[in-house]
C-alpha positions in Angstrom: 0.7 14.8 8.3 0.4 15.7 12.4 3.6 13.3 13.0 6.8 14.0 11.4 8.3 10.6 12.0 6.5 6.8 10.9 7.7 4.0 12.9 9.0 1.3 10.5 9.6 -2.4 11.8 11.9 -3.6 9.2 12.4 -7.1 10.5 8.1 -7.3 10.6 8.3 -5.6 7.1 10.9 -8.0 5.5 9.6 -11.0 7.2 5.7 -10.5 6.2 6.9 -9.2 2.3 9.5 -11.7 1.5 7.6 -13.0 -0.9 6.9 -9.4 -3.2 8.5 -8.5 -6.1 10.5 -5.1 -5.8 7.8 -3.8 -7.9 5.5 -4.4 -5.3 7.9 -3.6 -2.0 7.6 -0.2 -3.7 3.8 0.3 -4.6 3.6 -1.2 -1.0 6.0 1.0 1.0 4.0 4.0 -1.8 0.6 3.2 -0.3 2.0 2.9 3.3 3.4 6.5 2.8 0.6 8.0 1.9 -1.4 6.4 4.7 0.9 8.4 6.6 1.2 11.4 5.2 -3.4 11.5 5.1 -3.0 11.1 9.1 -4.4 7.3 9.1 -6.7 7.9 6.4 -7.2 5.0 4.3 -7.6 5.2 0.5 -10.8 4.3 -1.3 -11.3 0.9 -2.9 -10.7 3.1 -6.7 -8.1 1.1 -9.1 -7.3 4.6 -10.4 -6.5 5.9 -7.6 -4.4 3.3 -6.0 -2.5 3.2 -8.9 -1.4 7.1 -9.2 -0.5 6.6 -5.7 1.8 3.3 -5.9 2.7 5.8 -9.3 1.6 2.7 -11.4 0.0 2.5 -15.0 -3.4 1.3 -14.5 -3.1 -2.2 -15.9 -0.1 -2.7 -14.3 -1.7 -2.4 -11.2 -4.8 -4.1 -11.7 -2.7 -7.5 -13.7 0.4 -8.0 -11.5 1.2 -5.5 -8.1 -3.0 -5.2 -7.0 -3.1 -8.9 -6.0 0.5 -9.0 -4.3 -0.7 -6.2 -2.3 -4.5 -7.0 -1.3 -4.0 -9.6 1.4 -2.3 -6.7 3.5 -5.2 -4.8 3.5 -8.4 -5.1 5.1 -10.9 -4.1 2.5 -14.3 -4.9 3.8 -15.1 -1.3 4.1 -14.5 0.1 0.8 -11.1 1.0 2.2 -8.0 -0.1 2.0 -6.8 0.0 5.4 -4.1 -1.8 6.6 -3.8 -4.4 9.3 
């Protein structure tokens, strides 16, 4: 990554994510960190790749976590671009 420090606004994060399970929090943070480490390049809307990034099994990602996180991302262009 070109940027060594990631700004993180805890108040905004907590206000936006109060409804997430602990597992979904971890997955969301791993996605955010992945995008940051890739210099802002969002991952493709590919369940296998997203499950790997979030360190979840594919079924767990698809059934439980993806539905909780989809609303945080713009997926209109086939990428998981953070809003």
